[in-house]
Wavefront OBJ file of the C-alpha trace (Angstrom):
o trace
v 127.596 116.413 73.861
v 130.480 116.380 76.238
v 129.937 114.970 79.687
v 130.170 117.529 82.303
v 131.656 115.391 84.605
v 134.394 114.120 82.470
v 135.300 117.615 81.687
v 135.546 118.678 85.556
v 137.331 115.599 86.313
v 139.846 116.629 83.303
v 140.119 120.031 84.995
v 140.885 118.622 88.365
v 143.654 116.332 87.065
v 145.197 119.268 84.925
v 144.858 121.565 88.301
v 146.695 118.919 90.023
v 149.634 118.543 87.784
v 149.944 122.597 87.617
v 149.810 122.425 91.304
v 152.851 119.851 91.178
v 154.848 121.870 88.786
v 154.206 125.403 90.355
v 155.450 123.447 93.918
v 158.669 122.292 92.053
v 159.128 125.864 90.913
v 158.526 127.121 94.327
v 161.287 125.170 95.594
v 163.742 126.083 92.907
v 162.862 130.032 93.538
v 163.788 129.521 97.291
v 167.316 129.493 96.000
v 167.041 132.620 94.490
v 167.275 135.898 95.900
v 164.872 137.644 93.680
v 162.087 138.648 96.014
v 159.511 139.644 93.105
v 159.646 136.159 91.488
v 159.167 134.404 94.809
v 156.238 136.697 95.737
v 154.642 136.095 91.872
v 155.133 132.421 92.369
v 153.439 132.643 95.684
v 150.440 134.691 94.340
v 150.239 132.270 91.368
v 150.155 129.417 93.576
v 147.145 130.857 95.670
v 145.242 131.566 92.461
v 145.776 127.761 91.273
v 144.785 126.722 94.645
v 141.552 128.928 94.472
v 140.878 127.361 91.229
v 141.258 124.006 92.273
v 138.706 124.546 94.925
v 136.282 126.274 92.532
v 136.369 123.234 90.185
v 135.973 121.114 92.940
v 132.715 122.660 94.426
v 131.518 122.791 90.630
v 131.806 118.967 90.564
v 130.112 118.532 93.589
v 127.329 120.742 92.568
v 127.143 118.802 89.422
v 126.800 115.753 90.909
v 123.934 116.924 93.142
v 122.177 118.367 90.165
v 122.169 114.971 88.374
v 121.038 113.161 91.335
v 118.212 115.429 91.856
v 117.371 115.094 87.987
v 117.701 111.451 88.060
v 115.087 111.504 91.248
v 112.581 113.604 89.211
v 112.614 111.499 86.324
v 111.730 108.306 88.415
v 108.184 107.527 88.095
v 105.850 109.201 90.887
v 104.969 106.942 93.671
v 101.173 106.037 93.103
v 99.261 106.617 96.183
v 97.905 103.298 98.264
v 94.544 102.498 99.476
v 94.432 101.827 103.206
v 91.535 101.217 105.340
v 90.777 103.233 108.411
v 88.340 102.502 110.346
v 85.164 101.824 108.037
v 86.499 103.672 105.353
v 89.167 103.333 102.411
v 91.422 106.506 101.773
v 94.432 106.893 99.632
v 97.546 107.497 101.177
v 101.138 108.289 99.619
v 103.867 107.074 101.906
v 103.004 108.589 105.428
v 100.753 111.464 103.592
v 97.336 111.345 103.657
v 94.309 110.565 104.014
v 93.304 111.469 100.413
v 90.064 111.634 98.661
v 89.175 108.600 97.009
v 86.572 109.819 94.660
v 89.007 112.877 93.705
v 91.583 110.545 92.901
v 89.647 108.071 91.156
v 87.892 110.700 88.842
v 90.221 113.308 88.288
v 93.753 111.639 89.403
v 94.177 114.830 91.964
v 95.319 114.038 95.620
v 93.153 115.896 97.595
v 93.955 116.168 101.511
v 90.820 115.512 103.705
v 89.725 117.613 106.558
v 90.940 116.411 110.219
v 88.337 113.869 111.466
v 85.315 115.312 113.591
v 82.882 113.509 115.924
v 79.519 113.305 114.420
v 76.375 111.750 116.003
v 78.712 109.411 118.062
v 80.561 108.623 114.967
v 83.902 109.852 113.200
v 83.692 111.651 109.626
v 86.095 113.470 107.210
v 84.995 115.747 104.669
v 87.045 116.524 101.338
v 87.223 120.348 100.757
v 87.014 119.897 97.036
v 83.949 117.466 96.286
v 82.205 118.084 99.835
v 81.959 113.992 100.180
v 81.776 112.693 103.814
v 83.590 109.746 104.757
v 82.656 107.986 108.046
v 85.415 106.302 109.903
v 82.949 105.240 112.353
v 79.688 104.973 111.514
v 76.898 107.371 113.365
v 74.857 105.652 116.025
v 71.014 106.425 116.037
v 69.162 106.687 119.094
v 65.733 104.963 118.820
v 64.767 105.937 121.861
v 62.048 108.264 121.932
v 62.158 110.920 124.889
v 58.884 112.406 126.045
v 58.994 115.838 127.494
v 56.845 116.875 130.361
v 56.397 120.352 130.645
l 1 2 3 4 5 6 7 8 9 10 11 12 13 14 15 16 17 18 19 20 21 22 23 24 25 26 27 28 29 30 31 32 33 34 35 36 37 38 39 40 41 42 43 44 45 46 47 48 49 50 51 52 53 54 55 56 57 58 59 60 61 62 63 64 65 66 67 68 69 70 71 72 73 74 75 76 77 78 79 80 81 82 83 84 85 86 87 88 89 90 91 92 93 94 95 96 97 98 99 100 101 102 103 104 105 106 107 108 109 110 111 112 113 114 115 116 117 118 119 120 121 122 123 124 125 126 127 128 129 130 131 132 133 134 135 136 137 138 139 140 141 142 143 144 145 146 147 148 149
């Protein structure tokens, strides 16, 4: 299979040589009094420059698509476990926290719900498996309150 970048580079090179030849022809045509020839050469010059610009844009787009394709073929970054408070969560770069049981059992990254206060502690819930994760354990109050009525 022919390399598209090599073909595009060859096309740009040919366009450069064509532009040089056209410029030389344009200079020679300036000595003539035939206005139609001058007008046609000028129109041809404009078309060659437009073609050169189009090929240049295609080369740039091709390079960008190759870069994107190369990035997609890289192995995906695996999430890493980090401890938050008293619980371990999965994080992928700055994204997270993700549910540890969902990733460990199904290899799915499930974002946990925002943390919420719970019995003087802090917890998060997984919307898929329903598991609760306690960043700060609950504090139980063992004092017995007696109501008098």
